[in-house]
Structure formats: structure tokens, C-alpha cells
C-alpha positions in Angstrom: -31.3 2.9 -8.2 -34.0 1.5 -6.0 -32.2 -1.8 -5.5 -29.0 0.1 -4.7 -30.7 2.2 -2.1 -32.4 -0.8 -0.6 -29.1 -2.6 -0.4 -27.6 0.2 1.7 -30.2 -0.5 4.4 -29.1 -4.1 4.8 -27.5 -4.9 8.2 -25.6 -7.8 9.7 -23.6 -9.4 6.9 -24.7 -6.9 4.3 -22.2 -4.2 3.4 -21.8 -1.8 0.6 -19.2 -0.5 -1.8 -18.4 3.0 -3.1 -18.6 3.1 -6.8 -17.0 5.6 -9.2 -19.3 7.5 -11.5 -17.8 7.3 -15.0 -19.7 9.3 -17.5 -19.5 7.8 -21.0 -19.7 11.2 -22.7 -17.6 13.3 -20.3 -15.8 16.1 -22.1 -12.1 16.5 -21.4 -11.2 19.8 -19.6 -8.6 22.2 -20.8 -5.2 20.6 -21.3 -6.6 17.1 -20.8 -4.9 14.3 -22.5 -6.7 12.5 -25.4 -9.4 10.1 -24.4 -8.2 6.7 -23.2 -9.4 4.0 -25.6 -10.1 0.4 -25.1 -7.8 -2.1 -26.9 -9.5 -3.1 -30.1 -8.3 -4.7 -33.4 -6.2 -1.7 -34.1 -6.2 0.4 -30.9 -3.6 0.8 -28.2 -3.8 1.9 -24.6 -0.3 3.5 -24.5 -0.5 7.2 -24.4 3.0 7.6 -25.9 2.2 5.5 -29.0 2.3 7.3 -32.3 -1.1 7.6 -34.0 -2.2 4.7 -36.0 -4.9 4.1 -38.6 -8.2 4.2 -36.8 -10.8 1.4 -37.0 -14.0 3.0 -35.7 -15.9 -0.3 -35.6 -13.5 -1.8 -33.1 -12.7 1.3 -31.1 -14.9 2.8 -28.4 -14.2 5.6 -26.0 -14.6 4.4 -22.4 -12.8 6.9 -20.3 -12.6 10.6 -21.1 -10.5 13.3 -19.6 -7.8 11.1 -18.1 -5.4 14.0 -18.0 -1.7 13.4 -18.0 -1.3 16.1 -15.3 -3.2 14.0 -12.8 -6.4 16.0 -13.3 -9.3 14.6 -11.3 -12.1 12.7 -12.9 -14.5 14.1 -10.4 -17.5 12.0 -11.2 -15.5 8.8 -10.6 -13.9 10.2 -7.5 -10.6 9.3 -9.2 -7.2 10.9 -9.4 -5.1 9.8 -12.3 -1.3 10.1 -12.4 -0.6 9.7 -16.1 2.4 8.5 -18.0 3.6 12.0 -18.8 3.7 13.0 -15.2 5.4 9.7 -14.3 8.0 10.2 -17.0 8.7 13.8 -16.0 9.1 13.0 -12.3 12.5 11.3 -12.8 11.8 9.2 -9.8 12.6 5.5 -9.5 9.7 3.6 -8.0 6.0 3.8 -7.2 6.6 4.6 -3.5 8.6 7.7 -4.3 6.0 9.0 -6.7 3.0 8.5 -4.5 4.6 10.3 -1.6 4.3 13.5 -3.7 0.7 13.2 -4.5 -1.6 15.4 -2.4 -4.3 12.8 -2.1 -1.8 10.2 -0.6 -1.0 10.3 3.1 2.2 8.8 4.4 2.1 7.3 7.9 5.0 7.8 10.4 5.8 4.2 9.8 6.1 4.9 6.0 2.9 3.1 4.9 1.0 4.8 2.1 -2.8 5.3 2.3 -5.8 7.5 1.7 -7.7 9.7 4.2 -5.0 9.2 6.8 -5.9 5.5 7.0 -3.1 3.4 5.5 -4.3 0.2 7.1 -7.7 0.6 5.3 -6.4 1.3 1.8 -6.5 -1.4 -0.9 -3.6 -1.9 -3.3 -4.1 -3.4 -6.7 -2.0 -4.0 -9.8 -4.0 -3.8 -13.1 -7.2 -4.0 -11.0 -6.3 -7.3 -9.5 -4.7 -8.3 -6.1 -0.9 -8.3 -6.3 0.8 -11.7 -6.4 4.4 -11.8 -5.2 5.0 -8.1 -5.9 5.5 -5.1 -3.7 4.1 -2.1 -5.5 6.3 0.3 -3.6 9.4 -1.1 -5.4 7.9 -1.4 -8.9 10.1 0.6 -11.3 8.3 3.5 -12.8 9.4 2.5 -16.3 6.8 -0.4 -16.0 3.9 1.9 -15.0 1.4 3.4 -17.4 -0.7 5.3 -14.9 -1.8 5.2 -11.2 -5.5 5.5 -10.3 -6.5 6.7 -6.9 -10.1 6.3 -5.7 -11.1 7.5 -2.2 -13.7 4.9 -1.7 -14.6 1.3 -2.6 -16.2 0.5 -5.9 -18.1 -2.5 -7.2 -15.5 -3.1 -9.8 -12.5 -2.9 -7.5 -14.2 -4.8 -4.7 -15.4 -4.1 -1.1 -12.0 -4.4 0.6 -11.2 -0.7 0.6 -12.7 1.2 3.5 -10.5 4.3 2.9 -10.1 3.7 -0.9 -8.0 2.1 -3.6 -4.6 2.7 -5.2 -4.5 0.9 -8.6 -1.1 0.7 -10.4 -1.7 0.1 -14.1 1.3 -1.4 -15.8 2.3 -0.5 -19.3 0.6 -2.4 -22.0 2.0 -3.6 -25.3 3.1 -0.8 -27.7 2.8 -1.1 -31.5 6.2 0.6 -32.0 9.9 0.1 -31.9 11.2 1.5 -28.7 14.1 0.9 -26.3 14.8 2.8 -23.0 17.4 2.5 -20.4 17.6 4.1 -16.9 20.2 3.9 -14.2 20.5 5.4 -10.7 23.1 5.7 -8.0 23.2 7.5 -4.7 23.8 7.5 -1.0 21.4 6.9 1.8 23.3 8.4 4.7 26.7 6.8 4.3 25.3 3.7 2.4 25.3 3.3 -1.3 22.4 2.3 -3.5 22.1 1.3 -7.2 19.3 0.6 -9.6 18.7 0.1 -13.3 16.0 -0.8 -15.8 15.8 -1.7 -19.5 12.7 -1.8 -21.7 12.5 -3.1 -25.3 9.4 -2.9 -27.5 9.3 -4.5 -30.9 6.6 -4.8 -33.6 6.3 -5.3 -37.3 3.4 -3.4 -39.1 2.9 -6.5 -41.2 2.8 -8.9 -38.3 -0.1 -9.4 -35.8 2.5 -10.0 -33.1 4.3 -7.6 -30.9 6.6 -8.1 -27.9 7.8 -6.2 -24.9 10.7 -7.0 -22.5 11.3 -5.4 -19.2 14.3 -6.0 -16.9 15.0 -4.1 -13.6 17.3 -4.5 -10.6 18.1 -2.5 -7.5 20.1 -2.5 -4.3 19.7 -0.3 -1.3 21.7 -0.1 1.9 20.6 1.6 5.1 22.3 2.2 8.4 20.7 3.5 11.6 21.7 4.1 15.2 19.4 4.3 18.2 19.6 4.7 21.9 17.0 3.5 24.4 16.3 4.2 28.1 13.7 2.6 30.4 12.4 4.2 33.6 9.8 3.2 36.2 7.7 5.9 37.8 6.5 4.5 41.1 4.9 6.8 43.6 6.5 9.9 42.2 9.9 8.4 42.1 11.7 7.9 38.7 13.7 4.7 38.9 16.1 4.0 36.0 15.8 0.4 34.7 18.2 0.0 31.8 20.0 1.8 29.0 20.6 0.3 25.5 22.3 1.1 22.2 21.6 -0.4 18.8 23.2 -0.3 15.4 21.4 -1.8 12.4 22.5 -2.4 8.8 20.0 -3.4 6.1 20.4 -4.3 2.4 17.4 -4.6 0.2 17.9 -6.2 -3.3 15.3 -6.7 -6.1 15.3 -8.1 -9.6 12.3 -8.4 -12.0 11.8 -9.6 -15.5 8.6 -9.6 -17.6 8.1 -10.6 -21.2 4.9 -9.9 -23.1 3.8 -11.5 -26.3 0.7 -9.9 -27.8 -1.4 -11.3 -30.7 -3.8 -9.0 -32.4 -7.1 -10.5 -33.2 -9.9 -9.4 -35.5 -11.9 -7.9 -32.6 -9.5 -7.7 -29.8 -6.2 -9.1 -28.5 -4.5 -12.0 -26.7 -1.6 -11.3 -24.4 0.7 -13.6 -22.5 3.0 -11.9 -20.0 5.2 -14.4 -18.0 7.2 -12.7 -15.3 9.7 -13.6 -12.6 11.1 -11.6 -9.7 13.2 -11.9 -6.6 13.7 -10.0 -3.3 16.4 -10.4 -0.8 16.6 -8.5 2.5 19.7 -8.9 4.7 20.0 -7.3 8.1 22.7 -7.2 10.8 22.1 -5.8 14.2 24.5 -5.2 17.2 22.9 -4.2 20.4 23.9 -3.8 24.1 21.8 -3.4 27.2 22.9 -2.5 30.7 20.5 -2.9 33.6 20.7 -0.6 36.6 21.0 -3.7 38.8 24.3 -4.6 37.1 23.4 -7.2 34.5 24.1 -6.8 30.8 23.3 -8.3 27.5 25.3 -8.1 24.2 23.6 -9.4 21.0 24.8 -9.8 17.5 22.2 -11.0 15.0 22.0 -11.6 11.3 19.0 -12.4 9.1 18.4 -13.2 5.5 15.0 -13.2 3.9 14.6 -14.2 0.3 11.6 -14.5 -2.0 11.3 -15.6 -5.6 8.1 -15.7 -7.7 6.9 -16.8 -11.1 3.7 -15.5 -12.7 1.9 -16.7 -15.8 -0.8 -14.2 -16.6 -3.0 -14.5 -19.7 -5.2 -11.6 -20.9 -7.9 -11.9 -23.6 -9.9 -8.9 -24.8 -12.8 -9.0 -27.2 -15.0 -6.3 -28.6 -18.3 -6.8 -30.3 -20.9 -4.3 -31.4 -23.8 -6.3 -30.0 -22.2 -7.8 -26.9 -19.9 -5.0 -25.9 -16.4 -5.4 -24.5 -15.2 -8.6 -22.8 -12.0 -9.2 -20.8 -10.7 -12.4 -19.3 -7.7 -12.6 -17.0 -6.1 -15.9 -16.0 -3.1 -15.9 -13.6 -1.1 -18.7 -12.0 1.5 -17.7 -9.4 4.2 -19.6 -7.5 6.1 -18.0 -4.7 8.8 -19.4 -2.5 10.3 -17.6 0.5 12.9 -18.5 3.1 13.9 -16.7 6.3 17.1 -17.6 8.2 18.4 -15.8 11.3 21.2 -16.2 13.7 21.4 -14.5 17.1 24.4 -14.7 19.4 23.6 -13.6 23.0 26.2 -12.9 25.7 24.5 -12.2 29.0 26.1 -11.4 32.3 24.4 -11.4 35.8 25.3 -9.2 38.7 28.0 -11.7 39.7 29.8 -11.1 36.4 29.3 -14.7 35.1 28.7 -14.6 31.4 26.6 -17.1 29.4 26.8 -17.3 25.6 24.3 -18.9 23.3 23.7 -19.1 19.5 20.1 -19.3 18.4 19.3 -20.2 14.8 15.8 -20.0 13.4 14.8 -20.8 9.8 11.6 -21.1 7.8 10.6 -22.1 4.3 7.3 -21.3 2.7 5.8 -22.3 -0.7 2.7 -20.4 -2.0 0.7 -21.7 -4.9 -2.2 -19.5 -6.1 -4.4 -18.9 -9.1 -6.9 -16.3 -10.2 -9.7 -16.0 -12.8 -11.4 -12.7 -13.5 -13.9 -11.9 -16.2 -15.5 -8.5 -16.9 -18.2 -7.6 -19.4 -18.9 -3.9 -20.3 -21.9 -2.7 -22.4 -23.2 0.7 -23.3 -27.0 1.1 -23.5 -29.2 3.9 -24.6 -30.1 6.7 -22.2 -26.5 7.2 -21.0 -26.1 3.8 -19.2 -22.8 2.0 -19.2 -23.1 -1.3 -17.3 -20.2 -3.4 -16.1 -20.4 -6.8 -14.6 -17.9 -9.4 -13.7 -16.7 -12.3 -11.5 -13.5 -13.1 -9.8 -12.2 -16.4 -8.3 -9.0 -16.6 -6.3 -7.3 -19.4 -4.4 -4.0 -19.6 -2.4 -2.4 -22.5 -0.6 0.7 -22.1 1.6 2.9 -24.7 3.3 5.3 -23.0 5.8 7.9 -25.0 7.7 10.1 -23.8 10.6 13.0 -25.1 12.7 14.8 -23.9 15.8 18.3 -24.6 17.0 20.4 -23.7 20.0 24.1 -24.0 19.9 23.9 -26.3 16.9 21.2 -28.7 18.4 17.5 -28.8 18.0 15.8 -26.5 20.6 13.3 -28.8 22.3 12.0 -26.0 24.5 10.2 -24.6 21.4 8.7 -27.9 20.3 5.2 -26.8 21.4 5.3 -24.0 18.8 5.1 -26.6 15.9 7.4 -27.0 13.0 4.9 -27.4 10.1 1.5 -25.9 9.3 -0.6 -25.1 6.3 -2.9 -22.3 5.1 -5.7 -22.4 2.5 -7.8 -19.4 1.3 -10.4 -19.0 -1.3 -12.2 -15.9 -2.5 -15.1 -15.5 -4.8 -16.7 -12.2 -5.9 -19.3 -11.0 -8.4 -20.3 -7.4 -9.2 -22.5 -5.2 -11.3 -22.5 -1.5 -11.6 -24.2 1.1 -13.8 -22.5 4.3 -14.7 -25.4 6.5 -15.8 -25.0 9.9 -17.3 -28.5 11.3 -16.7 -27.7 14.6 -18.4 -24.5 16.6 -19.2 -24.5 18.0 -15.6 -25.6 15.0 -13.6 -24.0 11.5 -13.2 -25.2 8.7 -11.0 -23.4 5.5 -10.3 -24.9 2.5 -8.5 -23.3 -0.8 -8.0 -23.3 -3.9 -5.8 -20.6 -6.5 -5.1 -21.1 -9.9 -3.4 -17.9 -11.4 -2.0 -17.2 -14.7 -0.2 -14.1 -15.7 1.7 -13.1 -19.0 3.3 -9.9 -19.6 5.2 -8.5 -22.7 6.8 -5.4 -23.4 8.7 -3.8 -26.5 10.2 -1.2 -26.4 12.9 0.0 -28.2 16.0 -2.5 -26.4 18.3 -5.5 -27.4 16.1 -7.4 -26.4 13.0 -9.0 -23.1 12.3 -11.7 -22.3 9.8 -13.3 -18.9 9.0 -15.8 -18.0 6.3 -18.1 -15.1 5.5 -20.2 -13.6 2.8 -20.8 -9.9 2.2 -23.2 -7.9 0.0 -21.8 -4.5 -0.6 -24.0 -1.9 -2.5 -22.9 1.6 -3.2 -24.3 4.9 -4.6 -22.5 7.9 -6.0 -24.0 11.2 -7.3 -22.0 13.8 -9.1 -23.5 17.2 -10.0 -21.9 20.0 -12.1 -23.3 23.5 -12.0 -24.9 24.9 -15.1 -23.1 28.2 -14.9 -19.7 26.7 -14.5 -19.3 22.9 -15.3 -15.9 22.8 -13.6 -17.7 23.6 -10.3 -18.9 20.2 -9.0 -20.3 18.4 -6.1 -20.1 14.7 -5.3 -21.8 12.5 -2.8 -20.7 8.9 -2.1 -22.3 6.4 0.3 -21.1 2.8 0.7 -20.6 -0.1 3.0 -17.3 -2.0 2.8 -15.0 -4.1 4.9 -11.5 -5.0 5.8 -10.8 -8.7 5.3 -9.0 -10.9 7.8 -5.5 -12.0 6.7 -5.1 -15.7 6.9 -1.8 -15.3 8.8 -3.5 -13.6 11.7 -5.9 -16.5 12.2 -3.1 -19.0 13.0 -2.0 -19.2 16.6 1.6 -20.0 15.6 3.4 -18.1 18.4 6.7 -16.3 18.3 8.8 -16.1 21.5 10.2 -12.7 22.3 14.0 -12.7 21.8 14.5 -10.6 25.0 12.7 -13.3 27.1 14.0 -16.5 25.5 13.3 -20.1 26.6 15.8 -22.2 28.4 17.0 -25.1 26.2 15.8 -28.5 27.4 12.9 -27.1 29.3 9.7 -25.1 28.8 9.7 -21.4 28.8 9.6 -19.4 32.0 8.0 -16.0 32.7 8.4 -12.8 30.7 7.6 -9.2 31.4 4.9 -6.9 30.0 7.4 -5.1 27.8 8.7 -8.4 26.3 5.6 -10.1 25.2 5.4 -13.1 22.8 3.2 -12.8 19.8 0.5 -15.0 18.3 -2.5 -15.0 16.0 -6.2 -15.3 16.9 -8.5 -17.8 15.3 -11.5 -15.9 16.5 -10.7 -12.8 14.6 -13.5 -11.4 12.3 -13.6 -8.9 9.5 -14.3 -5.2 10.1 -17.4 -3.7 8.7 -17.7 0.0 7.8 -20.2 2.5 6.6 -18.5 5.2 4.5 -19.8 8.6 3.5 -17.9 11.2 1.4 -19.0 14.6 0.4 -16.8 16.8 -1.8 -16.8 20.1 -3.6 -14.5 21.1 -6.4 -14.1 24.9 -6.9 -12.4 26.1 -10.1 -10.1 29.2 -9.9 -8.3 30.6 -12.9 -7.5 28.2 -15.8 -6.8 24.7 -14.5 -6.1 25.9 -10.9 -8.7 24.5 -8.5 -9.5 23.7 -4.8 -11.1 20.5 -3.6 -12.8 20.3 -0.2 -13.9 16.8 1.0 -15.6 15.8 4.2 -15.7 12.1 5.1 -16.8 9.8 7.9 -16.2 6.1 8.5 -18.3 4.1 11.1 -16.4 0.9 11.8 -17.8 -2.2 13.5 -15.4 -4.8 15.0 -12.3 -2.6 14.7 -9.2 -4.8 14.8 -6.1 -4.0 16.8 -3.9 -5.7 19.4 -4.5 -6.9 22.9 -1.9 -7.5 25.5 -2.8 -10.2 28.0 -1.1 -12.5 30.5 -2.3 -16.0 29.9 -1.4 -19.7 30.2 0.4 -20.9 27.0 1.5 -24.3 25.7 5.1 -23.4 25.5 5.7 -22.2 29.1 5.2 -23.6 32.6 3.8 -20.3 33.8 1.5 -17.7 32.3 3.3 -15.4 29.8 2.5 -12.0 28.4 1.2 -12.4 24.8 0.3 -9.8 22.2 -2.3 -10.9 19.6 -4.8 -9.3 17.2 -8.3 -8.9 18.3 -11.6 -7.2 17.5 -11.7 -4.2 19.9 -15.2 -2.8 19.3 -16.8 0.0 17.3 -14.9 3.1 16.1 -15.7 6.4 14.3 -13.4 8.4 12.0 -14.5 11.9 10.8 -12.3 14.3 8.8 -12.0 17.1 6.3 -9.4 17.4 3.6 -8.5 20.4 1.5 -6.4 19.9 -1.7 -5.1 22.5 -4.1 -3.5 22.7 -7.5 -2.4 26.1 -8.6 -0.5 27.5 -11.6 1.0 31.0 -11.7 0.3 31.3 -15.4 -3.4 30.9 -14.8 -3.3 34.4 -13.3 -0.5 36.1 -15.2 0.5 35.1 -18.7 4.1 36.4 -18.2 4.4 34.6 -14.8 7.1 31.9 -14.4 6.1 28.3 -14.9 5.4 27.7 -11.3 2.9 25.1 -10.1 1.9 24.7 -6.5 0.1 21.6 -5.1 -0.7 20.5 -1.6 -3.2 19.3 1.0 -4.2 19.8 4.6 -6.3 17.5 6.6 -8.1 17.5 10.0 -9.5 14.3 11.5 -11.1 13.1 14.7 -11.3 9.4 15.6 -12.5 7.4 18.6 -12.4 3.8 19.6 -15.7 3.8 21.5 -15.3 0.7 23.7 -11.9 1.7 25.1 -11.2 4.2 27.8 -9.4 7.4 27.1 -7.2 9.2 26.7 -5.8 8.7 23.2 -8.3 6.0 22.2 -7.9 6.9 18.5 -7.8 4.8 15.4 -4.2 3.9 14.5 -2.9 6.2 11.8 -5.6 8.8 12.1 -3.7 12.0 13.1 -5.4 15.2 14.4 -4.0 17.1 11.4 -1.5 16.7 8.6 -0.3 18.9 5.7 1.7 18.6 2.5 3.1 21.2 0.1 4.8 20.7 -3.3 6.1 23.2 -5.9 7.4 22.7 -9.4 9.3 25.4 -11.3 10.4 25.2 -14.9 13.5 27.4 -15.6 13.0 29.8 -18.5 16.7 29.9 -19.5 17.4 26.2 -19.5 15.5 22.9 -19.8 15.6 22.3 -16.1 12.7 21.6 -13.8 13.0 22.0 -10.0 10.7 20.3 -7.6 10.2 20.6 -3.8 8.0 18.7 -1.5 7.4 19.1 2.3 5.1 17.4 4.8 4.2 17.9 8.4 2.7 15.6 11.0 2.2 16.3 14.7 3.5 14.3 17.6 0.8 12.2 19.2 -0.1 9.6 21.7 -2.0 6.4 20.8 -3.6 3.8 23.1 -2.5 0.5 21.6 -4.4 -1.6 24.2 -5.6 -1.4 27.8 -2.1 -1.7 29.2 0.0 0.3 26.6 0.2 3.7 25.0 2.8 4.9 22.5 4.0 8.3 21.6 5.7 9.2 18.2 7.3 12.6 17.8 6.3 15.2 15.2 7.6 14.5 11.7 8.7 17.2 9.2 10.1 16.0 5.8 11.7 18.0 3.0 12.6 16.6 -0.4 13.9 18.3 -3.5 14.8 17.4 -7.1 16.2 18.9 -10.3 15.6 17.3 -13.7 17.7 18.4 -16.7 16.4 17.4 -20.1 19.6 17.2 -22.1 17.8 16.4 -25.4 14.6 14.5 -26.3 16.4 11.2 -25.7 18.3 11.9 -22.5 17.5 13.2 -19.1 19.4 13.5 -15.8 17.6 13.8 -12.4 19.1 14.7 -9.0 16.9 13.7 -6.1 17.4 14.6 -2.4 15.2 13.4 0.4 15.2 13.7 4.1 17.0 17.0 3.9 16.2 17.9 7.5 17.7 14.6 8.8 15.2 14.6 11.6 15.6 12.1 14.4 12.5 10.1 15.5 11.5 9.8 19.1 9.2 7.1 20.4 7.9 6.3 23.9 6.2 3.0 24.9 4.3 3.4 28.2 3.0 0.4 30.1 0.7 0.6 33.1 1.8 -2.0 35.6 1.0 -2.8 39.2 4.4 -1.5 40.2 3.9 1.8 38.4 4.3 3.4 34.9 7.0 1.8 32.8 8.4 4.1 30.1 10.7 3.0 27.3 12.1 5.9 25.2 13.9 5.3 21.9 15.7 7.9 19.7 16.7 6.9 16.2 19.0 8.9 13.9 17.6 10.4 10.7 19.4 10.1 7.3 19.5 12.2 4.2 19.3 10.4 0.8 20.9 11.7 -2.4 20.6 10.0 -5.8 21.4 10.7 -9.5 19.3 9.1 -12.2 19.8 9.0 -15.9 17.1 8.1 -18.4 17.9 7.4 -22.1 16.0 6.4 -25.2 18.2 4.3 -27.6 
């Protein structure tokens, strides 16, 4: 413990990680699922697998009390959404499921996160960085469980200032099983479809087993919005323009994974090649009428496609003397393309119309590999030590082209057509989960991470590298009179890494202030800035403190109160500046990422899980869950008002209820959330307002028989419109752009069948 405490005092490039305390001899609470076991010669991680002949020499308990009803492993600061809860939800993908979890916050932009900080939440798949996969669209038939940790840990890495969401995919099952699911529905007036098929096969006499997963989906979405801009100059409100926009979007996915597992004498070897594809098509029609008499009509189409291939290999070995070893090797190839067409018809005050067709295209090939090794060993005195290393490398070669009316657009030549990106990450960690006694658990860990990024483009080369040492300390204490009454303290230093894309200058010209073909770009306005990267961007550092108290009520009902603070150095955001640029003859307004200074975030969360039967035996099967949070944040080096951290709202609340009908095998579910309207200072020249947001979702699941289920889901029942204001402070006055976007209701019917 002394080295961990000393590490927390390091400054400069020394940061820490929050580690989960994982008692080796924790006792499952009431209604907890059986202990999760590590894969051995005859063991299986799948909770739905029928019991098999035990082999005590090769089977060791590593996680206790991983309850299927998402009970909290308090010592590890972990919430587990187990397979039973996933199966009973009847939902389609990870995004839909996480939105219901009290610990998860959903930003107004739809991003998922922890502690109201979606931009600071790490997302992992099987404990490793995703490669070519969007967890939001992973079909739930692929998922074994989801782990939620409200801090960084040595094992998961330092890149989680707010915490980590780890999606654990289903492992090989030693059983014969085949499942099919299909879903159809409407999002507003647009149709959507999805389906998944899973097949597991094994022979008791054979050391081999196989799993096959196929899934596909298609979602359409339509939206309408109106926009109005005014200039407030000396108390006069002067209209500038009015605009209308219609947008149609289609999102399609397909995924395939085949797993071949070979049982070994003391472990297993698994090869799981997979392939996937995404396609996103959009079509937009917009019109804009200026008060001066000019107008602009646009019709744009875009098509973004991505395909990926993964070749992961997993080896697990268990030895009585050496402990448990796990090796992951992964090679990934990803190709993406983006093609867009935009037809503009502009008319001046004289009525003369000018038409132009702009075509932009890009291709990108990403080649990456990963090696991760972990060793676990239990020692006397209640110590369970984990250590490991991880190497990751990614190389990208994007290429772009610009055309105007069928010819190469020479006015954008200064942007560059080709560039490359290279990134390498290295990390080692060690942590000790120490169960000092049945009521006290201590966890100490340290992670050392290095990152190096390089980019080559027409404007020059960029190179960024850093090394971080991230210790952490967690203490969990149960009270002697009531072991369910618990306190936990977590102290850590962590960081938010710099994405390689943000380091490249590679500018993008605003479509509302385009360049004139055959010449360099002219001037733009503050509300039509170009965008570019920043090679001087640096990682954010953070000191994190969490203090929580879990109070048991009746039965399994409980309340959890958690206070937290994050002290952030080098907070990243955007700056809006007017500057000379290579692609224009005059200075243009440019928006780019930048380190804005220091920031503080302090908040309190209250979560509850209540069951009516815990108070009255004859009560209906009604469970109530929810959360309420209050937070205060400040960007210290920026003037007020509204100099808050993006995503950190003054308050937020969620409420969910599940009711099991007594007269029929039908389960009803309702979820609601509330977020206030708020202003946010984006940079020195701009503030934005987003309206309050109230959501209401409901579902009904009918279990026809043990092999068939139907689920009706309804979301966005309130069909609430969103209102947004962008306010710019200019020398001429205050420029306000107000946008109102229609809300939609989504209804879907899903069937799940075991064949």
C-alpha cells in the first residue's frame, strides 16, 4: 500500500487509476447468481450452460456475487448487468439496454456515459479497446454481461476519468443451442428491421465446440427542422434569415462471428474470426431565405460505408503453482469510404441564380494489431494479484478528392488529398485485491501507459508522445452489524488521451461558405467557420475522488449515495478564432480543438432499487429503480456565465418500473428521464442553449412458452421537440440562431425463439 500512496503524490506526468476491489472470498448476497468461474479444463463462463462434471483442480472462483439482477459488487465499485436481465429485457442492442440502467447517464446528444460525463467514459469490449465495432449497435444476443465501473482501474487502463463500460461478449457454450430473434417497427413514419441467429454445437466426446452468430439491421429516420437567425444590435432585433430542413437517414449493419474452441488439459484455445459492415445513407433538402432578398436551395446526398475483419485468438491456461494466464492476440483490418454530393442553387438580390454540384469523396484503410497478456495469482493472506501488459498499433492511410461540376476543384488543393496516421500504445499494470478481513477490502494498483502518434499531411508532419504513471487506491468497508451496509472510498489519477484525428490539421471548408472554383477561398462569417485539427493538443489529466455509501432496506432493496469530484488539468474543448489559412486569400473563421485550462466537476448521485415484495409478501411483483444527480462544474480559465464542463448538467433524474402480471406471463416496463434546459459556453465567442428533455419509454414482454417470447417496445412517447440556440458575440451585436427539430415516437415488435 505504501507504494500506491506514494504514487498518488506524483505530479507532472504521473497520474493514477481507480482500481476495483474484488474480494476473493466475497459471499453472494440473497438471490445472487452462482459464482462466476474462470474457464478451466472443464469449466464454462456461460451462466445459461447446464451443469457439467466439476474438475476442482482446474476450476477456481474468481468473482463472487455477480448477480444476474445487476446487483452491485460494491467492493469493486462495479455494476453487473447479467445474462438473465439481458434476456428478459427483450431489447435489441446495447444502447437500448444501457439507457435503462440507473448508473448510466444519457446526454442530450444521445451519448452514453457515467457521472454525467459521456466524453470521459471509456468503452471496452471484452476488456479491450473496440476495433471496428460500435458497441451501441451490438445485438444483445451476442452479450453475456455488461460491467460498469465508475472509475478507472489498473486492469482496464487509465483512460477513464468518469469510468468504464465493458461489454463482455458471450463465450463458447458446451451445449447444443440455436436461437433466432427478429424485430420490426416504425420510427415516426420510417420502417426498421433487424434479426439475429445464434448456433452453438458441441460433442461431449470431442474437445472442440463451435459457435456461430449472424445479425443484421436496418433503421430509417426522418426529421424536420426550422431555423431563424436574428441580430440584436443596440436593442434592435434585426431578422437575418429563415431556413427549413428535411433530413432522411438510413443506417444498416451486418455482423458475423464464428468461434472455434479447443479444450486443453489446463485451459482452452479459442479462435473467433469475425466480419462486419456498416452503411449510413443520408439525404437532405434545405432552403434558406435572407432578409436582404437572397436565397439558397440545397439538395445533398451522402453515403458512408465501413467494413472490417477481425482475427482474434484467445488462450487461457490455469496452473496450481503459476495461477491463471490469459493471452489475447488480435489483427484487424478496416476499410471505410465516404462519398457526398451537394447541389446548390443560390440567388442574389437581383434574382440571378447560380447552380453548382460539389462532390467530395474519401477512402481510408486502417491496419491494426493488439497483444494483451494477463497473469492472475492468489496468495495467502487474502491477496489476489493481477498483472499484465498490452501493446496496440494502428496505421491509417486516408485519401480525399474534391470535384466541382465534374472537374477537380483546384480551389481546395491546399487542403491536401493524401495523408497518413500512425499510433502506438503500450501499457503495463499490476494490482492487488486484498481481502484484509471479511469486512474490509483494499485494492491498490498502478498502470504505466505510453502513447506515440505521428501524422503526415501536406501542411507538415506532427508527432506527439507521452508517458503516464497512474496509481490508484480503493477501500471498501462493511459494517459488522449489517454486512450489506457498506462504505467505499476511491482515489485515482487518470487521463483522457488525445485522438490522433484531432492532431492533424486537415481542414474542412464550411459548406455554407464555400470556395470559388479556380481561386482560393474568400471570407466566411463567425457562424460558418471551417474546422481543423490542432497538432499542439495535449492529453487531459485528472485527479478523481469517489465516496459512496450503500444502505440496505428490506430484502434486496437498497439505496446508494455517491459523492464525487474530478479536478481536470488541460481541459480540451473548441476554440473559435479568425486566422490566416493556407486555403484562403483572407483570414477565415476556424473552429479547432484546444486545451482550455483547468476545470472542476463535483456532484452527488442517489440511486435506488426497490421491490414491493421486500415489504409485503402478498404485494404485486413491482420493482422500482432510478437515480437522481446534482452536479456543479466550472472551467476556471474562462469567463462566465455558463463556463461549465460539456455534458455536466446541474441536475438529472431517471425512474424505471417493472411489473409482472399475476394472471399472465407478461412483464410491463416503464422508463422516464428528465434533464433541464441549460446554457453552455463553447468558447469565448459562442454560447449554446439546449432545451429541457423529458423522455418516456415503455415495453411489454409476453413469454408464450419457455422457447418463445414477444416484446413490444415504445420509445419517445412524448414526441418532444428539441430547441437549440447558438449565440455569437460579434462587433455588430449578438447573433442568435434558433433551431427547432421535430421529435418522433418509435414502436417495435420483437420475437425471440429457441429452436
